[in-house]
N, C-alpha and C positions, 0 to 999 in steps of 0.2 A: 427751480422747479415750479414754485408758486407763480413766477412770472409767465412761464409757458402755459400753465393752466388758465391764468387770467386772459392771456392773449387768445387762446383757443375759445374761451367762453365769449369773448367780445366778437370774434369772427362768426360764431354760431348764432348770435342774436340777430334776428331779422330786422331790417330797416323799419318795418311797421311797428315793432315793439319800441324802437328808439324814438319814433316820431308820433307820439300819441296825438290823436285828432287828425292825422293825415292818412288814416287807414281806410281803404276801400274794401268792400267785401271781395272775397276771392273770386266769386263768380257773380256778375251783376246781370240781372234781368230787368230790362226797361219796364217801368211801371210798377215794379214790386217794392214793397216797403222793407226797409232795413232799420234796425234799432241799435241804440247804444245808451250807456248811462253817462256818456261824456261827449263833448264836442268842442271844437275850436272854430275860429273864423280866420280865413285866409283871404286877405284883400277884400273883405266884405262878404265873402261867400262861406256859408257854413260847411263844416266838414265833420263827419262823425268820428267818434273814437272807435275802439275795437268793436266790431259787430257782435251783437248778442241776440238771442231769440227774445220774443215778446214776453215770454213767461219770466225770463231772468230780469228784464228791465222793469216790468210792471210792478215788481216788488219794491222798487226804489221810489222815493219821494219825487224825484225828477228823472225824466228820461227823454230821449230824442228819437225822432223818426225821420228818415230821408227816403225820397223816391228819386231814382236816376232816370235819365233818358237813354236812348240807344247809343249815345256817344260817351256814356258813363259820367255825365255831369249831373249834379244835383239840380232838380227842377222844383222839388217841394221839400221843405224842411219844417218840422213841427217840434216845438218844445212843450212837454207835458209836465204838469205839477199835480200830483195826486190823481192822475188819470184824466185830468181836464187840460185842454189846450191852453197854454200860457201865452204863446205867440206862434205865428207861422210866417214863413218866408217862401215866396215863389220866385223862380228865376226863369226868364226866357232869354235866349241867346241870339245874337245876330248871326247872319250866315257865315261870317268869318270865324265866329267863336271867340272874338277878341273883346266883345262887350256883352254885358248881361243887364237886362232890365230887372230890378229887384223890387218886390213889393212886400212890405212887412205889415202884418195885421195883428192887432191885439186879441185878447181872449174873446172879445165880443165880435170880432170880424171887421173892426174898423181899421181902415188903412192909416198907419202912423208914419210910415216912411215909404217913399217911392223915389227910386233913383236909378241912374245908369252907372254901372261900374266897369272898370277895365278888368278884363280877365287875364291873369298872368298864366303863361304857359307852364304846365307841369312836366313837359317833356324835357329830357336831358339830351344834349347833343351827342 
């Protein structure tokens, strides 16, 4: 009986809950800001954790903001510490969507990293 309940619970857990940092907001509006208190990096591109509203994350010492484009790719990512920007990342994608130009700036707006990275497809066949 316990095995059946465990199996049912595992089936009911959404993939977003299993893969922290790979969650996209349910509905993405290009240019809107989305917030989380966690993030990961996938092949050099930041990914937000579970979406939260600004009031929830602002209470935290560290929180993160992402802005998506109309193809649901992050174009702006900001890390905050005590409400001040710790660092920011901007991404611009080539026409094929297979490469991104990444610029990382420190808290003073100075470019610290500028690179082109290969974008891995997140689509499953």
